[in-house]
C-alpha positions as CSV (number, residue, x, y, z in Angstrom):
1,X,-22.2,-3.6,14.1
2,X,-23.3,-6.7,16.0
3,X,-20.0,-8.7,16.0
4,X,-16.5,-7.2,16.3
5,X,-13.3,-9.2,15.9
6,X,-10.0,-7.6,16.8
7,X,-7.1,-9.1,14.8
8,X,-3.7,-8.9,16.5
9,X,-0.6,-10.4,14.8
10,X,2.0,-11.4,17.3
11,X,5.7,-12.2,17.4
12,X,7.3,-12.4,20.8
13,X,4.5,-10.6,22.7
14,X,4.2,-12.9,25.7
15,X,4.8,-10.0,28.1
16,X,2.0,-7.9,26.6
17,X,-0.7,-10.5,25.6
18,X,-2.5,-11.1,28.9
19,X,-2.7,-7.4,29.7
20,X,-4.0,-6.3,26.2
21,X,-6.5,-9.2,26.3
22,X,-7.9,-8.1,29.7
23,X,-8.0,-4.5,28.7
24,X,-9.9,-5.3,25.5
25,X,-12.4,-7.6,27.1
26,X,-13.1,-4.9,29.8
27,X,-14.4,-2.5,27.2
28,X,-18.1,-1.8,27.0
29,X,-18.3,-3.4,23.5
30,X,-20.8,-6.3,23.1
31,X,-19.9,-9.3,21.0
32,X,-16.2,-8.5,21.0
33,X,-13.8,-11.3,20.1
34,X,-10.0,-11.4,19.7
35,X,-8.1,-13.3,17.1
36,X,-4.3,-13.8,17.6
37,X,-2.2,-14.6,14.5
38,X,1.1,-15.9,15.9
39,X,4.2,-16.6,13.9
40,X,5.7,-19.4,16.1
41,X,7.0,-16.8,18.6
42,X,10.1,-18.3,20.4
43,X,9.1,-16.6,23.6
44,X,6.0,-18.8,24.0
45,X,3.4,-16.3,22.9
46,X,1.5,-19.0,21.0
47,X,1.2,-21.3,24.0
48,X,0.1,-18.4,26.1
49,X,-2.5,-17.5,23.5
50,X,-3.8,-21.1,23.8
51,X,-4.2,-20.7,27.5
52,X,-6.2,-17.5,27.0
53,X,-8.4,-19.3,24.4
54,X,-9.3,-21.8,27.1
55,X,-9.9,-19.0,29.6
56,X,-12.2,-17.1,27.2
57,X,-14.0,-19.8,25.2
58,X,-15.7,-18.7,22.0
59,X,-14.3,-15.2,22.5
60,X,-10.5,-15.6,22.1
61,X,-9.1,-17.4,19.0
62,X,-5.6,-18.3,17.8
63,X,-4.1,-19.0,14.4
64,X,-0.7,-20.7,14.7
65,X,1.7,-20.2,11.7
66,X,4.8,-22.3,11.3
67,X,7.3,-19.4,11.2
68,X,7.8,-15.6,10.8
69,X,5.8,-14.9,7.7
70,X,5.3,-11.1,8.0
71,X,2.7,-8.6,9.1
72,X,0.9,-8.3,5.8
73,X,0.2,-12.1,5.4
74,X,-0.8,-12.2,9.1
75,X,-3.5,-9.5,8.6
76,X,-4.7,-11.0,5.3
77,X,-5.2,-14.4,7.0
78,X,-6.7,-12.8,10.1
79,X,-9.1,-10.6,8.1
80,X,-10.2,-13.6,6.0
81,X,-10.8,-15.7,9.1
82,X,-12.8,-12.9,10.8
83,X,-15.0,-12.5,7.7
84,X,-15.6,-16.2,7.4
85,X,-16.6,-16.3,11.1
86,X,-19.3,-13.6,10.8
87,X,-17.6,-10.4,11.8
88,X,-19.2,-7.2,10.7
89,X,-16.5,-5.0,12.2
90,X,-12.8,-5.9,12.0
91,X,-10.2,-4.0,14.0
92,X,-6.5,-4.3,13.4
93,X,-4.1,-3.2,16.2
94,X,-0.8,-4.0,17.9
95,X,-0.4,-6.1,21.0
96,X,2.1,-3.8,22.7
97,X,-0.3,-1.0,23.9
98,X,1.1,1.5,21.3
99,X,-2.6,1.5,20.2
100,X,-4.6,2.1,23.4
101,X,-7.7,-0.1,23.8
102,X,-9.5,3.0,25.0
103,X,-9.9,4.1,21.4
104,X,-11.8,1.0,20.3
105,X,-15.3,2.3,21.1
106,X,-14.5,5.5,19.3
107,X,-13.5,3.7,16.2
108,X,-16.6,1.6,16.3
109,X,-18.9,4.6,16.8
110,X,-18.0,6.0,13.4
111,X,-18.2,2.7,11.5
112,X,-21.9,2.8,10.4
113,X,-21.2,6.0,8.6
114,X,-17.7,5.1,7.2
115,X,-16.1,2.1,5.6
116,X,-12.9,2.4,7.5
117,X,-11.9,4.4,10.6
118,X,-8.3,5.2,11.1
119,X,-6.6,5.9,14.5
120,X,-4.5,8.7,13.3
121,X,-1.4,10.3,14.7
122,X,-1.4,13.2,12.2
123,X,-4.9,14.7,12.2
124,X,-5.5,17.6,14.6
125,X,-5.4,16.2,18.2
126,X,-3.2,13.2,17.3
127,X,0.1,12.9,19.1
128,X,3.3,10.8,19.1
129,X,5.1,9.5,22.2
130,X,7.0,12.4,23.8
131,X,9.9,10.1,24.3
132,X,10.5,9.8,20.6
133,X,13.7,11.4,19.3
134,X,13.4,14.4,16.9
135,X,14.9,12.1,14.1
136,X,12.2,9.4,14.6
137,X,9.5,12.1,14.6
138,X,10.9,13.6,11.4
139,X,11.0,10.2,9.6
140,X,7.5,9.3,10.6
141,X,6.2,12.7,9.6
142,X,8.1,12.7,6.3
143,X,6.9,9.2,5.4
144,X,3.2,10.1,5.9
145,X,3.1,13.8,5.0
146,X,5.6,13.9,2.2
147,X,6.7,10.6,0.7
148,X,3.5,8.6,0.4
149,X,1.4,11.7,-0.6
150,X,4.0,12.6,-3.2
151,X,4.3,9.1,-4.8
152,X,0.7,7.8,-4.4
153,X,-1.3,11.0,-4.1
154,X,-3.1,9.8,-1.0
155,X,-5.1,12.2,1.2
156,X,-5.2,10.2,4.4
157,X,-3.0,12.0,6.9
158,X,-1.7,8.8,8.5
159,X,-1.2,6.4,5.6
160,X,1.1,4.1,7.6
161,X,-1.4,3.8,10.5
162,X,-1.7,0.3,11.9
163,X,-4.8,1.0,14.1
164,X,-7.9,0.7,11.9
165,X,-11.5,-0.4,12.1
166,X,-13.0,-1.9,8.9
167,X,-16.4,-2.8,7.8
168,X,-16.2,-6.4,6.5
169,X,-17.9,-5.3,3.3
170,X,-15.1,-2.7,2.7
171,X,-12.4,-5.5,2.9
172,X,-14.5,-7.4,0.4
173,X,-14.4,-4.5,-2.0
174,X,-10.7,-4.1,-1.7
175,X,-10.2,-7.9,-2.3
176,X,-7.5,-9.2,0.1
177,X,-6.3,-11.6,-2.6
178,X,-4.9,-8.6,-4.6
179,X,-2.8,-7.3,-1.6
180,X,0.8,-8.4,-2.1
181,X,2.7,-6.2,0.4
182,X,4.1,-7.7,3.5
183,X,5.7,-6.0,6.4
184,X,4.8,-2.4,7.3
185,X,4.1,-1.3,3.7
186,X,1.0,-3.4,3.9
187,X,-0.7,-0.4,5.7
188,X,0.2,1.9,2.8
189,X,-1.2,-0.5,0.2
190,X,-4.5,-0.9,2.1
191,X,-4.8,2.9,2.5
192,X,-4.1,3.5,-1.2
193,X,-6.6,1.0,-2.4
194,X,-9.2,2.2,0.1
195,X,-8.9,5.7,-1.4
196,X,-8.7,4.6,-5.0
197,X,-11.9,2.5,-4.6
198,X,-13.8,5.4,-3.2
199,X,-14.3,4.0,0.3
200,X,-15.5,6.4,3.0
201,X,-12.6,7.0,5.3
202,X,-12.6,8.8,8.7
203,X,-9.5,9.6,10.7
204,X,-9.8,10.2,14.5
205,X,-6.9,11.5,16.6
206,X,-5.0,9.1,18.9
207,X,-1.9,9.3,21.0
208,X,0.7,6.7,19.9
209,X,2.7,5.4,22.8
210,X,5.9,3.3,22.6
211,X,5.5,-0.4,23.5
212,X,5.3,-1.3,27.2
213,X,7.6,-4.4,26.9
214,X,9.8,-6.1,24.3
215,X,11.6,-4.7,21.4
216,X,10.2,-2.8,18.4
217,X,10.3,-4.7,15.0
218,X,10.7,-1.4,13.2
219,X,14.3,-0.5,12.3
220,X,16.1,1.6,9.7
221,X,16.3,-1.4,7.2
222,X,12.6,-1.9,7.5
223,X,11.8,1.8,7.0
224,X,14.0,2.1,3.9
225,X,12.5,-1.1,2.3
226,X,9.0,0.3,3.0
227,X,9.8,3.6,1.4
228,X,11.1,2.0,-1.8
229,X,8.1,-0.4,-2.1
230,X,5.7,2.6,-2.4
231,X,6.7,2.7,-6.1
232,X,5.8,-1.0,-6.5
233,X,2.3,-0.3,-5.1
234,X,1.8,2.5,-7.6
235,X,3.0,0.3,-10.5
236,X,1.0,-2.7,-9.5
237,X,-2.3,-0.9,-9.1
238,X,-2.0,1.4,-12.2
239,X,-4.9,-0.5,-14.0
240,X,-7.9,1.7,-14.9
241,X,-10.1,-0.8,-13.2
242,X,-9.2,1.0,-10.0
243,X,-10.2,4.4,-11.2
244,X,-13.1,5.2,-9.0
245,X,-14.4,8.4,-7.4
246,X,-12.1,9.9,-4.7
247,X,-12.8,8.7,-1.2
248,X,-14.4,10.9,1.4
249,X,-11.5,11.5,3.8
250,X,-12.4,13.6,6.8
């Protein structure tokens, strides 16, 4: 993969953005670029991103959006921009170091053989932050290992993972225009369609760490809404046109 673009949606990530940028550009990955999709963060993330774009010309890019429009639309817009600008590999990740940059080369190493590589908390060797409460651990495990599998029949162990590396051609097969989910349920819809379309999926273990700075956007209301929208995904994609051979999940 000759050109890699990392898409990072941001909302109030000014404390994390310079550090995550420096860590990513320090990786031994040739032709690595970063695209920030900022939703008019009131903490000045967008202005800081513009400074970084001047610091790293042609390597750091910014899309400014007029308000908080949600994670799903940010990724769809970012993925589309990356494809239009020649990316062969597209990585999605958070700005807050919950997804460690050290895993990026591992994700890319598997990409020629697979269509999507998932940084997984739930395959053997994957771990959650030890500071998580037992209740938070249970909810995360239940959502991935019970609820999504039960409703959608997915085989990917970490269906809600937000750390993934895609071949651009795989995103073309999915068809970003058919993705309607916003918020965190976007990850589940992408996982479901990837499996249903027979894409080759590889999960590698990661350790998921709580954010360094700032407040998490995930709360009980968001979790409940995401759980209910799983039924909407199944209903929306029930058409036989999606009935393809099962994906190779390893």
